[in-house]
MOPAC internal coordinates of N, CA, C and O (Angstrom, degrees):
PM7 1SCF
backbone

  N    0.0000 0     0.00 0     0.00 0    0    0    0
  C    1.4434 1     0.00 0     0.00 0    1    0    0
  C    1.5244 1   111.56 1     0.00 0    2    1    0
  O    1.2310 1   120.01 1   128.48 1    3    2    1
  N    1.3304 1   117.58 1   -51.52 1    3    2    1
  C    1.4383 1   119.07 1   175.95 1    5    3    2
  C    1.5158 1   116.14 1    82.32 1    6    5    3
  O    1.2310 1   119.21 1   171.18 1    7    6    5
  N    1.3004 1   119.10 1    -8.82 1    7    6    5
  C    1.4675 1   123.16 1   179.65 1    9    7    6
  C    1.5205 1   108.56 1  -116.36 1   10    9    7
  O    1.2310 1   121.19 1   -24.45 1   11   10    9
  N    1.3101 1   115.33 1   155.55 1   11   10    9
  C    1.4543 1   119.51 1   175.54 1   13   11   10
  C    1.5216 1   108.42 1   -65.16 1   14   13   11
  O    1.2310 1   120.45 1   -45.53 1   15   14   13
  N    1.3204 1   116.75 1   134.47 1   15   14   13
  C    1.4598 1   120.21 1  -175.58 1   17   15   14
  C    1.5160 1   113.86 1  -112.99 1   18   17   15
  O    1.2310 1   119.48 1   174.61 1   19   18   17
  N    1.3148 1   118.60 1    -5.39 1   19   18   17
  C    1.4617 1   119.79 1   177.60 1   21   19   18
  C    1.5218 1   109.81 1  -140.09 1   22   21   19
  O    1.2310 1   121.70 1   -32.28 1   23   22   21
  N    1.3313 1   114.35 1   147.72 1   23   22   21
  C    1.4621 1   121.21 1  -174.13 1   25   23   22
  C    1.5221 1   109.17 1  -140.16 1   26   25   23
  O    1.2310 1   120.79 1   -43.69 1   27   26   25
  N    1.3227 1   116.10 1   136.31 1   27   26   25
  C    1.4606 1   122.17 1   175.49 1   29   27   26
  C    1.5237 1   108.59 1  -111.93 1   30   29   27
  O    1.2310 1   121.48 1   -29.55 1   31   30   29
  N    1.3167 1   114.77 1   150.45 1   31   30   29
  C    1.4608 1   119.95 1   178.72 1   33   31   30
  C    1.5248 1   109.64 1   -59.02 1   34   33   31
  O    1.2310 1   120.46 1   -38.76 1   35   34   33
  N    1.3201 1   116.72 1   141.24 1   35   34   33
  C    1.4739 1   119.73 1   179.27 1   37   35   34
  C    1.5316 1   110.85 1   -68.41 1   38   37   35
  O    1.2310 1   121.28 1   -16.80 1   39   38   37
  N    1.2924 1   115.16 1   163.20 1   39   38   37
  C    1.4692 1   122.12 1   175.14 1   41   39   38
  C    1.5223 1   113.28 1    62.09 1   42   41   39
  O    1.2310 1   119.80 1  -146.80 1   43   42   41
  N    1.3113 1   117.98 1    33.20 1   43   42   41
  C    1.4579 1   121.12 1   173.49 1   45   43   42
  C    1.5081 1   115.72 1    80.24 1   46   45   43
  O    1.2310 1   119.32 1  -169.58 1   47   46   45
  N    1.3356 1   118.90 1    10.42 1   47   46   45
  C    1.4631 1   120.48 1   177.11 1   49   47   46
  C    1.5236 1   110.68 1   -65.58 1   50   49   47
  O    1.2310 1   120.44 1   -23.04 1   51   50   49
  N    1.3128 1   116.76 1   156.96 1   51   50   49
  C    1.4583 1   121.22 1  -175.62 1   53   51   50
  C    1.5256 1   113.14 1   -89.13 1   54   53   51
  O    1.2310 1   119.40 1   168.59 1   55   54   53
  N    1.3256 1   118.76 1   -11.41 1   55   54   53
  C    1.4614 1   120.77 1  -176.87 1   57   55   54
  C    1.5280 1   111.41 1   -63.73 1   58   57   55
  O    1.2310 1   121.22 1   -41.15 1   59   58   57
  N    1.3200 1   115.27 1   138.85 1   59   58   57
  C    1.4649 1   123.17 1  -179.79 1   61   59   58
  C    1.5177 1   108.94 1  -131.50 1   62   61   59
  O    1.2310 1   120.28 1   -44.73 1   63   62   61
  N    1.3130 1   117.06 1   135.27 1   63   62   61
  C    1.4659 1   123.74 1   170.51 1   65   63   62
  C    1.5166 1   107.53 1  -130.05 1   66   65   63
  O    1.2310 1   120.79 1   -41.13 1   67   66   65
  N    1.3168 1   116.09 1   138.87 1   67   66   65
  C    1.4521 1   119.82 1   176.54 1   69   67   66
  C    1.5118 1   109.80 1  -156.30 1   70   69   67
  O    1.2310 1   121.01 1   -14.19 1   71   70   69
  N    1.3227 1   115.67 1   165.81 1   71   70   69
  C    1.4599 1   118.56 1   172.46 1   73   71   70
  C    1.5182 1   108.87 1  -129.57 1   74   73   71
  O    1.2310 1   121.73 1   -26.09 1   75   74   73
  N    1.3226 1   114.29 1   153.91 1   75   74   73
  C    1.4559 1   121.40 1  -175.12 1   77   75   74
  C    1.5150 1   109.73 1  -148.37 1   78   77   75
  O    1.2310 1   120.95 1   -15.56 1   79   78   77
  N    1.3054 1   115.78 1   164.44 1   79   78   77
  C    1.4574 1   122.11 1   173.72 1   81   79   78
  C    1.5241 1   107.61 1   -95.58 1   82   81   79
  O    1.2310 1   120.49 1   -50.63 1   83   82   81
  N    1.3213 1   116.66 1   129.37 1   83   82   81
  C    1.4604 1   121.60 1   177.05 1   85   83   82
  C    1.5281 1   109.22 1   -81.65 1   86   85   83
  O    1.2310 1   120.47 1    -9.60 1   87   86   85
  N    1.3095 1   116.70 1   170.40 1   87   86   85
  C    1.4640 1   121.47 1  -179.96 1   89   87   86
  C    1.5175 1   112.47 1   -59.19 1   90   89   87
  O    1.2310 1   120.60 1   147.03 1   91   90   89
  N    1.3209 1   116.46 1   -32.97 1   91   90   89
  C    1.4626 1   120.02 1  -178.22 1   93   91   90
  C    1.5333 1   111.97 1   -84.09 1   94   93   91
  O    1.2310 1   119.94 1  -176.76 1   95   94   93
  N    1.3254 1   117.72 1     3.24 1   95   94   93
  C    1.4561 1   121.74 1   177.40 1   97   95   94
  C    1.5133 1   114.86 1    93.70 1   98   97   95
  O    1.2310 1   119.91 1   172.72 1   99   98   97
  N    1.3241 1   117.77 1    -7.28 1   99   98   97
  C    1.4619 1   120.14 1   179.22 1  101   99   98
  C    1.5281 1   109.84 1   -76.74 1  102  101   99
  O    1.2310 1   121.13 1   -19.37 1  103  102  101
  N    1.3134 1   115.44 1   160.63 1  103  102  101
  C    1.4634 1   121.61 1   178.64 1  105  103  102
  C    1.5193 1   108.50 1   -98.93 1  106  105  103
  O    1.2310 1   120.68 1   -45.11 1  107  106  105
  N    1.3263 1   116.31 1   134.89 1  107  106  105
  C    1.4625 1   121.97 1   179.31 1  109  107  106
  C    1.5187 1   109.95 1  -123.06 1  110  109  107
  O    1.2310 1   121.17 1   -33.37 1  111  110  109
  N    1.3300 1   115.37 1   146.63 1  111  110  109
  C    1.4640 1   122.49 1   173.57 1  113  111  110
  C    1.5237 1   107.20 1  -107.87 1  114  113  111
  O    1.2310 1   120.87 1   -45.18 1  115  114  113
  N    1.3214 1   115.94 1   134.82 1  115  114  113
  C    1.4639 1   121.66 1  -179.84 1  117  115  114
  C    1.5198 1   108.32 1  -119.15 1  118  117  115
  O    1.2310 1   121.28 1   -48.72 1  119  118  117
  N    1.3351 1   115.15 1   131.28 1  119  118  117
  C    1.4634 1   121.96 1   173.09 1  121  119  118
  C    1.5180 1   108.05 1  -118.24 1  122  121  119
  O    1.2310 1   120.12 1   -44.31 1  123  122  121
  N    1.3257 1   117.38 1   135.69 1  123  122  121
  C    1.4628 1   122.37 1   175.59 1  125  123  122
  C    1.5224 1   107.60 1  -140.45 1  126  125  123
  O    1.2310 1   120.77 1   -49.15 1  127  126  125
  N    1.3311 1   116.14 1   130.85 1  127  126  125
  C    1.4643 1   118.99 1  -177.96 1  129  127  126
  C    1.5258 1   112.78 1   -91.44 1  130  129  127
  O    1.2310 1   120.28 1  -178.51 1  131  130  129
  N    1.3211 1   117.08 1     1.49 1  131  130  129
  C    1.4521 1   120.70 1   177.64 1  133  131  130
  C    1.5086 1   114.60 1    83.09 1  134  133  131
  O    1.2310 1   120.14 1   179.22 1  135  134  133
  N    1.3165 1   117.34 1    -0.78 1  135  134  133
  C    1.4692 1   120.23 1  -179.38 1  137  135  134
  C    1.5287 1   110.81 1  -125.51 1  138  137  135
  O    1.2310 1   120.61 1   107.18 1  139  138  137
  N    1.3313 1   116.43 1   -72.82 1  139  138  137
  C    1.4586 1   117.83 1  -175.42 1  141  139  138
  C    1.5257 1   114.13 1  -143.63 1  142  141  139
  O    1.2310 1   119.22 1  -171.83 1  143  142  141
  N    1.3000 1   119.10 1     8.17 1  143  142  141
  C    1.4623 1   120.68 1  -175.45 1  145  143  142
  C    1.5203 1   110.25 1  -121.41 1  146  145  143
  O    1.2310 1   121.12 1   -57.08 1  147  146  145
  N    1.3212 1   115.46 1   122.92 1  147  146  145
  C    1.4604 1   121.81 1   175.85 1  149  147  146
  C    1.5221 1   107.60 1  -134.57 1  150  149  147
  O    1.2310 1   120.85 1   -51.08 1  151  150  149
  N    1.3354 1   115.99 1   128.92 1  151  150  149
  C    1.4634 1   121.46 1  -178.91 1  153  151  150
  C    1.5266 1   107.92 1  -128.97 1  154  153  151
  O    1.2310 1   121.06 1   -40.21 1  155  154  153
  N    1.3246 1   115.58 1   139.79 1  155  154  153
  C    1.4606 1   121.28 1   177.93 1  157  155  154
  C    1.5211 1   108.77 1  -125.45 1  158  157  155
  O    1.2310 1   120.88 1   -47.07 1  159  158  157
  N    1.3323 1   115.93 1   132.93 1  159  158  157
  C    1.4652 1   122.40 1   175.53 1  161  159  158
  C    1.5230 1   108.40 1  -121.16 1  162  161  159
  O    1.2310 1   120.04 1   -33.49 1  163  162  161
  N    1.3020 1   117.53 1   146.51 1  163  162  161
  C    1.4632 1   123.12 1   171.82 1  165  163  162
  C    1.5224 1   107.60 1   -99.68 1  166  165  163
  O    1.2310 1   120.73 1   -48.27 1  167  166  165
  N    1.3280 1   116.21 1   131.73 1  167  166  165
  C    1.4534 1   120.96 1   175.53 1  169  167  166
  C    1.5152 1   107.32 1   -78.25 1  170  169  167
  O    1.2310 1   120.69 1   -56.83 1  171  170  169
  N    1.3332 1   116.29 1   123.17 1  171  170  169
  C    1.4563 1   120.34 1  -177.75 1  173  171  170
  C    1.5247 1   110.09 1   -78.68 1  174  173  171
  O    1.2310 1   120.88 1   -35.15 1  175  174  173
  N    1.3112 1   115.93 1   144.85 1  175  174  173
  C    1.4547 1   121.49 1  -178.96 1  177  175  174
  C    1.5150 1   110.94 1    97.82 1  178  177  175
  O    1.2310 1   121.24 1   -21.29 1  179  178  177
  N    1.3032 1   115.23 1   158.71 1  179  178  177
  C    1.4579 1   119.81 1  -177.32 1  181  179  178
  C    1.5187 1   112.94 1   -94.04 1  182  181  179
  O    1.2310 1   119.93 1   154.98 1  183  182  181
  N    1.3154 1   117.75 1   -25.02 1  183  182  181
  C    1.4592 1   121.59 1  -179.75 1  185  183  182
  C    1.5275 1   109.31 1   -97.65 1  186  185  183
  O    1.2310 1   120.52 1   -72.04 1  187  186  185
  N    1.3212 1   116.61 1   107.96 1  187  186  185
  C    1.4556 1   121.71 1  -179.44 1  189  187  186
  C    1.5283 1   108.27 1  -112.15 1  190  189  187
  O    1.2310 1   120.81 1   -56.26 1  191  190  189
  N    1.3246 1   116.05 1   123.74 1  191  190  189
  C    1.4517 1   120.80 1   175.59 1  193  191  190
  C    1.5283 1   107.03 1   -82.41 1  194  193  191
  O    1.2310 1   120.80 1   -79.05 1  195  194  193
  N    1.3245 1   116.08 1   100.95 1  195  194  193
  C    1.4582 1   120.68 1  -173.96 1  197  195  194
  C    1.5281 1   112.56 1   -64.70 1  198  197  195
  O    1.2310 1   119.95 1   148.35 1  199  198  197
  N    1.3024 1   117.70 1   -31.65 1  199  198  197
  C    1.4684 1   120.17 1   178.96 1  201  199  198
  C    1.5261 1   110.09 1   -65.74 1  202  201  199
  O    1.2310 1   120.15 1   135.67 1  203  202  201
  N    1.3312 1   117.31 1   -44.33 1  203  202  201
  C    1.4660 1   120.54 1   178.29 1  205  203  202
  C    1.5234 1   110.86 1   -66.06 1  206  205  203
  O    1.2310 1   120.33 1   139.68 1  207  206  205
  N    1.3216 1   116.97 1   -40.32 1  207  206  205
  C    1.4581 1   121.01 1   179.65 1  209  207  206
  C    1.5268 1   110.16 1   -63.83 1  210  209  207
  O    1.2310 1   120.14 1   134.96 1  211  210  209
  N    1.3106 1   117.33 1   -45.04 1  211  210  209
  C    1.4631 1   121.02 1   178.89 1  213  211  210
  C    1.5263 1   111.23 1   -62.53 1  214  213  211
  O    1.2310 1   120.46 1   139.39 1  215  214  213
  N    1.3232 1   116.73 1   -40.61 1  215  214  213
  C    1.4667 1   120.46 1   178.20 1  217  215  214
  C    1.5258 1   110.95 1   -62.74 1  218  217  215
  O    1.2310 1   119.96 1   138.34 1  219  218  217
  N    1.3239 1   117.68 1   -41.66 1  219  218  217
  C    1.4643 1   122.02 1   178.51 1  221  219  218
  C    1.5209 1   111.03 1   -62.21 1  222  221  219
  O    1.2310 1   120.18 1   135.56 1  223  222  221
  N    1.3312 1   117.26 1   -44.44 1  223  222  221
  C    1.4587 1   121.25 1   179.65 1  225  223  222
  C    1.5230 1   110.98 1   -66.26 1  226  225  223
  O    1.2310 1   120.24 1   137.64 1  227  226  225
  N    1.3208 1   117.15 1   -42.36 1  227  226  225
  C    1.4665 1   121.63 1   179.66 1  229  227  226
  C    1.5252 1   110.91 1   -60.18 1  230  229  227
  O    1.2310 1   120.69 1   137.28 1  231  230  229
  N    1.3324 1   116.29 1   -42.72 1  231  230  229
  C    1.4632 1   120.05 1   179.76 1  233  231  230
  C    1.5244 1   111.47 1   -69.00 1  234  233  231
  O    1.2310 1   120.16 1   140.58 1  235  234  233
  N    1.3249 1   117.30 1   -39.42 1  235  234  233
  C    1.4667 1   121.32 1  -175.13 1  237  235  234
  C    1.5226 1   112.96 1   -72.17 1  238  237  235
  O    1.2310 1   119.76 1   142.56 1  239  238  237
  N    1.3221 1   118.06 1   -37.44 1  239  238  237
  C    1.4639 1   120.32 1  -173.29 1  241  239  238
  C    1.5263 1   112.64 1   -66.17 1  242  241  239
  O    1.2310 1   119.97 1   158.61 1  243  242  241
  N    1.3080 1   117.67 1   -21.39 1  243  242  241
  C    1.4610 1   120.70 1   178.55 1  245  243  242
  C    1.5159 1   114.36 1   -85.85 1  246  245  243
  O    1.2310 1   120.38 1   174.84 1  247  246  245
  N    1.3408 1   116.87 1    -5.16 1  247  246  245
  C    1.4633 1   120.74 1  -178.43 1  249  247  246
  C    1.5297 1   111.00 1   -79.02 1  250  249  247
  O    1.2310 1   120.93 1   -21.35 1  251  250  249
  N    1.3214 1   115.84 1   158.65 1  251  250  249
  C    1.4616 1   120.26 1   177.15 1  253  251  250
  C    1.5240 1   110.45 1   -66.07 1  254  253  251
  O    1.2310 1   120.17 1   136.50 1  255  254  253
  N    1.3222 1   117.29 1   -43.50 1  255  254  253
  C    1.4671 1   122.76 1   176.95 1  257  255  254
  C    1.5268 1   107.13 1  -109.14 1  258  257  255
  O    1.2310 1   120.90 1   -84.35 1  259  258  257
  N    1.3204 1   115.89 1    95.65 1  259  258  257
  C    1.4566 1   122.31 1  -170.08 1  261  259  258
  C    1.5217 1   112.83 1   -66.04 1  262  261  259
  O    1.2310 1   119.50 1   134.47 1  263  262  261
  N    1.3192 1   118.57 1   -45.53 1  263  262  261
  C    1.4721 1   120.71 1  -175.66 1  265  263  262
  C    1.5341 1   111.46 1   -64.07 1  266  265  263
  O    1.2310 1   118.71 1   129.40 1  267  266  265
  N    1.3324 1   120.07 1   -50.60 1  267  266  265
  C    1.4628 1   118.27 1   176.40 1  269  267  266
  C    1.5403 1   112.67 1   -59.69 1  270  269  267
  O    1.2310 1   120.73 1   143.03 1  271  270  269
  N    1.3320 1   116.20 1   -36.97 1  271  270  269
  C    1.4655 1   119.52 1   178.18 1  273  271  270
  C    1.5233 1   110.86 1   -65.11 1  274  273  271
  O    1.2310 1   120.24 1   140.36 1  275  274  273
  N    1.3334 1   117.15 1   -39.64 1  275  274  273
  C    1.4670 1   120.81 1   177.56 1  277  275  274
  C    1.5195 1   110.62 1   -60.94 1  278  277  275
  O    1.2310 1   120.35 1   132.58 1  279  278  277
  N    1.3228 1   116.94 1   -47.42 1  279  278  277
  C    1.4643 1   120.55 1  -179.46 1  281  279  278
  C    1.5284 1   111.27 1   -61.92 1  282  281  279
  O    1.2310 1   120.37 1   142.69 1  283  282  281
  N    1.3156 1   116.90 1   -37.31 1  283  282  281
  C    1.4637 1   120.53 1   176.68 1  285  283  282
  C    1.5297 1   110.83 1   -66.53 1  286  285  283
  O    1.2310 1   120.52 1   134.78 1  287  286  285
  N    1.3221 1   116.61 1   -45.22 1  287  286  285
  C    1.4694 1   120.92 1  -177.41 1  289  287  286
  C    1.5244 1   112.18 1   -65.12 1  290  289  287
  O    1.2310 1   119.68 1   137.28 1  291  290  289
  N    1.3272 1   118.21 1   -42.72 1  291  290  289
  C    1.4729 1   118.75 1   178.95 1  293  291  290
  C    1.5211 1   110.53 1   -70.54 1  294  293  291
  O    1.2310 1   120.43 1   148.53 1  295  294  293
  N    1.3331 1   116.79 1   -31.47 1  295  294  293
  C    1.4591 1   120.44 1   176.45 1  297  295  294
  C    1.5150 1   112.03 1   -64.26 1  298  297  295
  O    1.2310 1   120.26 1   140.98 1  299  298  297
  N    1.3296 1   117.12 1   -39.02 1  299  298  297
  C    1.4708 1   121.50 1   177.43 1  301  299  298
  C    1.5260 1   111.57 1   -60.17 1  302  301  299
  O    1.2310 1   121.03 1   150.87 1  303  302  301
  N    1.3239 1   115.63 1   -29.13 1  303  302  301
  C    1.4684 1   121.14 1  -176.24 1  305  303  302
  C    1.5226 1   112.42 1  -102.41 1  306  305  303
  O    1.2310 1   120.53 1  -170.46 1  307  306  305
  N    1.3237 1   116.59 1     9.54 1  307  306  305
  C    1.4747 1   122.73 1  -179.81 1  309  307  306
  C    1.5178 1   112.34 1    54.84 1  310  309  307
  O    1.2310 1   120.73 1  -138.09 1  311  310  309
  N    1.3321 1   116.21 1    41.91 1  311  310  309
  C    1.4551 1   121.97 1   175.88 1  313  311  310
  C    1.5256 1   106.65 1   -99.81 1  314  313  311
  O    1.2310 1   120.42 1   -62.89 1  315  314  313
  N    1.3161 1   116.80 1   117.11 1  315  314  313
  C    1.4582 1   121.52 1  -178.22 1  317  315  314
  C    1.5251 1   110.38 1   -88.10 1  318  317  315
  O    1.2310 1   120.97 1   -44.80 1  319  318  317
  N    1.3411 1   115.75 1   135.20 1  319  318  317
  C    1.4611 1   121.70 1  -179.82 1  321  319  318
  C    1.5213 1   110.79 1  -120.55 1  322  321  319
  O    1.2310 1   121.39 1   -29.68 1  323  322  321
  N    1.3046 1   114.94 1   150.32 1  323  322  321
  C    1.4735 1   121.81 1   172.05 1  325  323  322
  C    1.5243 1   106.76 1  -127.48 1  326  325  323
  O    1.2310 1   120.71 1   -56.09 1  327  326  325
  N    1.3328 1   116.25 1   123.91 1  327  326  325
  C    1.4613 1   119.89 1  -179.03 1  329  327  326
  C    1.5313 1   108.73 1   -73.48 1  330  329  327
  O    1.2310 1   120.39 1   -53.22 1  331  330  329
  N    1.3311 1   116.85 1   126.78 1  331  330  329
  C    1.4523 1   120.46 1  -177.50 1  333  331  330
  C    1.5203 1   113.43 1  -120.86 1  334  333  331
  O    1.2310 1   119.61 1   167.85 1  335  334  333
  N    1.3013 1   118.34 1   -12.15 1  335  334  333
  C    1.4570 1   120.40 1  -179.83 1  337  335  334
  C    1.5082 1   110.11 1  -152.26 1  338  337  335
  O    1.2310 1   121.80 1   -26.03 1  339  338  337
  N    1.3370 1   114.16 1   153.97 1  339  338  337
  C    1.4640 1   118.81 1  -179.83 1  341  339  338
  C    1.5002 1   110.69 1  -128.11 1  342  341  339
  O    1.2310 1   120.10 1   180.00 1  343  342  341

């Protein structure tokens, strides 16, 4: 991959964002707030620009509201997501 695939909130925050390859070859984004909330999205499409995805996650994890920031960041880059887990 060559790019950073997981990001933690700065300044000791518990929020985590990362992306991974699923068994079927699709790319998934994982969000965990460190307490009780975990959300998984599947990136739609077969061609995923990992650099753009990593940049979106890096920008979102530093926000106060990480999930809305993530959705905004992937939207700016025309990356379509499908929520697959909660």
